[in-house]
KEKEKOL-100939 format. One line per 3 residues: number of its first residue (from 0); their letters; for each residue x, y, z of N, C-alpha, C. Coordinates in steps of 0.02 Angstrom, whole numbers, plus 50000, padded with zeros to 5 digits. Example, Ala and Ser with C-alpha at 12.3 -4.5 7.8 and 13.67 -1.06 7.14 Angstrom:
2
0	AS	50660 49716 50390 50615 49775 50390 50660 49835 50390; 50642 49888 50354 50684 49947 50357 50645 50002 50394
# end
This chain:
178
0	MRG	50307 50569 50352 50303 50543 50419 50250 50488 50423; 50191 50502 50394 50138 50452 50396 50159 50388 50361; 50194 50396 50305 50217 50339 50267 50264 50295 50308
3	MLF	50307 50327 50347 50353 50290 50388 50314 50252 50443; 50263 50284 50471 50223 50250 50522 50187 50190 50492; 50159 50199 50432 50123 50145 50398 50171 50088 50382
6	AGA	50229 50104 50355 50279 50053 50339 50302 50019 50403; 50308 50058 50457 50326 50029 50522 50273 49981 50547; 50210 49998 50535 50155 49954 50556 50159 49888 50517
9	VAL	50175 49892 50453 50182 49831 50413 50241 49790 50440; 50296 49823 50456 50354 49786 50482 50338 49754 50549; 50302 49790 50593 50282 49761 50657 50235 49702 50647
12	ACA	50190 49710 50599 50144 49655 50585 50181 49594 50562; 50234 49606 50524 50274 49549 50500 50309 49515 50558; 50336 49554 50604 50367 49525 50663 50314 49488 50704
15	GGV	50256 49519 50711 50201 49488 50747 50173 49429 50708; 50180 49431 50642 50155 49377 50600 50191 49312 50615; 50255 49316 50633 50292 49256 50650 50263 49225 50713
18	AEA	50250 49267 50764 50220 49242 50825 50150 49215 50811; 50113 49250 50768 50046 49229 50751 50048 49162 50715; 50097 49153 50671 50102 49089 50635 50117 49032 50683
21	AKK	50156 49048 50736 50172 48997 50785 50109 48975 50822; 50062 49021 50831 49999 49005 50865 49951 48968 50819; 49963 48972 50754 49921 48940 50704 49848 48965 50708
24	VER	49840 49030 50705 49774 49059 50704 49745 49048 50635; 49691 49012 50632 49658 48998 50569 49600 49046 50559; 49598 49078 50501 49544 49123 50485 49508 49095 50424
27	SAL	49443 49105 50422 49405 49084 50364 49416 49133 50308; 49400 49113 50247 49407 49157 50189 49364 49219 50198; 49305 49212 50228 49261 49269 50240 49292 49318 50290
30	EIQ	49323 49292 50343 49356 49335 50393 49413 49374 50361; 49451 49341 50319 49506 49374 50285 49480 49428 50238; 49427 49413 50201 49398 49462 50155 49372 49522 50193
33	QMQ	49339 49511 50249 49313 49567 50288 49368 49611 50315; 49425 49582 50333 49481 49620 50358 49514 49660 50302; 49517 49630 50242 49555 49660 50187 49516 49707 50143
36	SRD	49450 49712 50151 49412 49754 50104 49365 49802 50141; 49354 49859 50108 49309 49910 50134 49274 49944 50076; 49212 49965 50088 49176 50007 50041 49192 50079 50059
39	IEG	49208 50119 50008 49227 50188 50018 49183 50232 49975; 49159 50287 50004 49116 50333 49967 49159 50373 49919; 49146 50364 49855 49183 50400 49803 49184 50358 49740
42	DKA	49194 50392 49684 49196 50354 49621 49263 50319 49614; 49267 50273 49568 49326 50230 49560 49389 50271 49546; 49385 50321 49503 49444 50361 49486 49472 50397 49547
45	LVF	49428 50425 49587 49449 50461 49647 49482 50414 49697; 49451 50357 49709 49476 50308 49758 49541 50277 49732; 49546 50263 49668 49607 50235 49639 49666 50282 49652
48	GAV	49656 50346 49640 49709 50396 49652 49728 50399 49726; 49678 50394 49770 49691 50396 49842 49732 50336 49864; 49715 50276 49838 49753 50216 49856 49825 50222 49831
51	MTV	49834 50246 49770 49902 50255 49743 49943 50302 49788; 49912 50358 49808 49946 50407 49850 49966 50377 49917; 49920 50341 49949 49934 50312 50014 49991 50260 50009
54	LQD	49989 50218 49959 50042 50168 49952 50110 50200 49939; 50111 50251 49896 50175 50285 49883 50199 50323 49945; 50154 50354 49982 50173 50388 50044 50201 50339 50095
57	AGY	50178 50277 50093 50201 50225 50140 50267 50195 50118; 50294 50216 50062 50359 50193 50040 50357 50135 49990; 50298 50121 49963 50294 50067 49914 50312 50094 49845
60	RIQ	50352 50055 49809 50369 50070 49740 50317 50033 49697; 50277 50072 49661 50223 50042 49621 50253 50006 49562; 50238 49941 49556 50263 49901 49501 50215 49900 49443
63	AAD	50150 49900 49458 50099 49900 49405 50036 49933 49432; 50003 49970 49388 49940 50001 49406 49898 50009 49343; 49835 49988 49347 49790 49992 49290 49721 50014 49315
66	KDT	49703 50076 49299 49640 50103 49323 49580 50064 49295; 49585 50040 49234 49529 50003 49204 49513 49939 49242; 49565 49901 49258 49554 49839 49296 49550 49851 49370
69	GLI	49577 49908 49393 49576 49924 49464 49631 49890 49504; 49682 49866 49470 49735 49828 49504 49797 49870 49513; 49824 49869 49575 49887 49903 49591 49931 49852 49628
72	TGV	49995 49848 49609 50043 49807 49646 50103 49849 49662; 50133 49837 49720 50191 49875 49740 50234 49835 49789; 50296 49856 49795 50343 49825 49841 50380 49880 49878
75	SST	50394 49868 49941 50430 49916 49982 50503 49897 49985; 50546 49945 49986 50618 49932 49989 50639 49914 50059; 50684 49867 50064 50714 49848 50128 50787 49832 50117
78	KSK	50824 49826 50171 50894 49809 50166 50903 49734 50178; 50953 49706 50146 50966 49635 50155 51015 49625 50214; 51014 49564 50241 51058 49546 50296 51106 49492 50272
81	LTY	51166 49494 50299 51216 49443 50283 51200 49380 50322; 51202 49323 50289 51188 49259 50321 51246 49210 50308; 51247 49156 50347 51297 49104 50337 51265 49036 50347
84	SLW	51282 48990 50303 51259 48921 50307 51319 48875 50296; 51322 48821 50333 51375 48772 50323 51374 48743 50253; 51315 48736 50224 51308 48704 50159 51324 48751 50100
87	SGF	51304 48814 50106 51312 48858 50049 51357 48918 50062; 51383 48924 50123 51428 48980 50138 51390 49044 50152; 51423 49100 50136 51392 49165 50149 51339 49181 50097
90	GKS	51291 49219 50118 51237 49239 50072 51201 49299 50101; 51144 49314 50073 51104 49370 50096 51032 49348 50103; 50998 49379 50150 50927 49366 50161 50892 49434 50163
93	KKS	50834 49436 50131 50798 49500 50127 50724 49488 50134; 50691 49530 50174 50619 49529 50180 50592 49594 50151; 50543 49589 50108 50513 49648 50077 50437 49644 50081
96	PVV	50405 49696 50109 50332 49698 50108 50307 49709 50036; 50257 49671 50017 50227 49675 49951 50152 49687 49960; 50123 49729 49918 50052 49744 49923 50018 49737 49855
99	SAF	49957 49715 49857 49915 49718 49798 49848 49747 49819; 49819 49787 49775 49755 49819 49789 49710 49807 49728; 49647 49793 49743 49596 49786 49691 49541 49835 49706
102	IEE	49527 49880 49659 49478 49933 49668 49423 49923 49616; 49360 49917 49641 49304 49910 49595 49245 49951 49619; 49211 49981 49571 49152 50022 49587 49093 49975 49593
105	RAP	49061 49974 49652 49004 49930 49664 48938 49962 49644; 48933 50027 49656 48873 50065 49639 48896 50136 49626; 48854 50178 49596 48875 50247 49586 48894 50280 49653
108	GVT	48956 50302 49658 48978 50336 49718 49002 50290 49774; 49003 50224 49763 49028 50176 49812 49079 50130 49779; 49140 50132 49805 49194 50093 49777 49223 50047 49830
111	NVR	49234 49984 49812 49263 49936 49858 49338 49931 49846; 49376 49930 49900 49449 49922 49897 49466 49860 49936; 49505 49815 49905 49531 49757 49940 49607 49760 49937
114	LSF	49638 49758 49995 49710 49760 50001 49736 49692 50024; 49795 49674 50001 49827 49612 50024 49901 49627 50035; 49922 49621 50097 49992 49631 50114 50025 49563 50127
117	VMA	50084 49554 50100 50124 49494 50113 50196 49514 50125; 50232 49471 50161 50303 49482 50172 50340 49431 50129; 50377 49457 50080 50416 49414 50035 50486 49405 50065
120	KVR	50509 49343 50066 50575 49327 50092 50617 49297 50036; 50674 49328 50023 50719 49303 49970 50787 49289 50002; 50815 49231 49985 50881 49213 50008 50926 49203 49947
123	STL	50987 49227 49953 51034 49216 49898 51101 49193 49927; 51137 49155 49887 51204 49131 49907 51252 49145 49850; 51311 49121 49857 51360 49129 49804 51337 49094 49740
126	YGS	51292 49046 49748 51268 49007 49690 51206 49037 49657; 51182 49093 49682 51124 49125 49653 51067 49134 49703; 51012 49160 49679 50954 49172 49721 50914 49109 49732
129	GAQ	50890 49102 49792 50846 49046 49808 50774 49064 49794; 50731 49019 49809 50660 49031 49798 50635 49086 49845; 50584 49120 49822 50554 49173 49862 50494 49144 49900
132	DEE	50494 49154 49965 50438 49133 50006 50396 49194 50022; 50331 49185 50027 50286 49239 50045 50244 49218 50104; 50237 49264 50152 50197 49251 50211 50143 49306 50214
135	PIY	50079 49287 50211 50026 49337 50214 50027 49373 50282; 50009 49437 50281 50003 49476 50342 49929 49480 50359; 49911 49453 50417 49841 49452 50438 49829 49493 50501
138	DPA	49869 49543 50513 49860 49587 50571 49807 49638 50553; 49749 49637 50587 49695 49685 50572 49716 49758 50579; 49763 49772 50624 49785 49841 50634 49818 49870 50571
141	VYS	49855 49829 50534 49887 49851 50472 49834 49873 50422; 49782 49833 50415 49729 49849 50366 49688 49909 50390; 49673 49912 50454 49635 49969 50481 49673 50034 50469
144	DAF	49738 50034 50482 49779 50093 50472 49780 50113 50398; 49787 50065 50354 49788 50080 50282 49721 50110 50260; 49666 50080 50281 49600 50106 50261 49585 50175 50291
147	EKI	49611 50187 50351 49602 50254 50381 49638 50306 50338; 49698 50290 50316 49736 50337 50274 49704 50345 50205; 49675 50292 50178 49640 50297 50114 49579 50342 50121
150	NQS	49541 50332 50175 49482 50375 50187 49502 50448 50194; 49558 50462 50229 49582 50530 50235 49601 50559 50167; 49634 50520 50127 49654 50543 50061 49593 50556 50017
153	VFV	49543 50513 50020 49481 50524 49982 49448 50589 50005; 49445 50600 50071 49414 50661 50098 49450 50723 50072; 49516 50722 50073 49555 50780 50048 49543 50790 49974
156	RKN	49543 50736 49935 49532 50742 49863 49463 50768 49847; 49412 50745 49884 49344 50770 49872 49339 50845 49887; 49370 50866 49941 49367 50937 49959 49407 50980 49912
159	MAA	49462 50953 49886 49501 50991 49837 49461 51000 49772; 49424 50948 49754 49384 50951 49692 49324 50996 49701; 49297 50999 49763 49237 51038 49775 49251 51113 49781
162	SPA	49310 51130 49806 49325 51201 49814 49344 51231 49747; 49313 51288 49730 49330 51319 49666 49402 51345 49667; 49434 51338 49611 49502 51362 49606 49502 51438 49608
165	APV	49552 51465 49638 49557 51537 49642 49565 51565 49571; 49527 51617 49555 49533 51644 49487 49602 51673 49475; 49626 51662 49416 49691 51688 49398 49681 51758 49372
168	TTP	49713 51805 49404 49705 51874 49382 49771 51898 49352; 49764 51937 49302 49824 51967 49272 49824 52040 49289; 49882 52068 49297 49885 52139 49313 49852 52181 49257
171	AAV	49817 52233 49278 49786 52276 49230 49840 52311 49189; 49822 52324 49127 49869 52358 49083 49883 52427 49110; 49944 52444 49112 49964 52510 49137 49963 52558 49079
174	TTP	49926 52612 49088 49924 52663 49036 49964 52722 49060; 50001 52750 49015 50041 52809 49032 50013 52869 48995; 50007 52924 49030 49981 52984 48996 50030 53008 48943
177	Q	50002 53035 48888 50045 53059 48834 50041 53132 48827
# end
């Protein structure tokens, strides 16, 4: 359910991104970085696993992940739409949310996560696929929602690691009187 809400937020951001692009809101590189990155309490391995879980729960198919470099890339599945052009005839158009995450440990117990969401647009005709266009998603709500879910996942993982596992008991040997 959460994954569907998160994917829905990305889809809404993309729809809103078109209106935002029409307004031509210009953000500085620093503003974009502040929106896309957060420091999270936890070591790199714990946070890396949390980010992977959140992205998969949101419906992203992980294309590449490397814990050493801290890089994760994924794409979300979408359906294509039938299109028509006088020049090329019938074809298909598809928009797919794409994400990349960079996870790096800044200090012991503090890990920085930077997310980047884009909407990839692919058009194809009878003559083959056209070029893929990408439009960055700069809706702060999308990033806030993603980081909230990452923090929740880190919290759950920390508590699961902190609680001792229930001891495994085996039934006592049954002795029969002779």
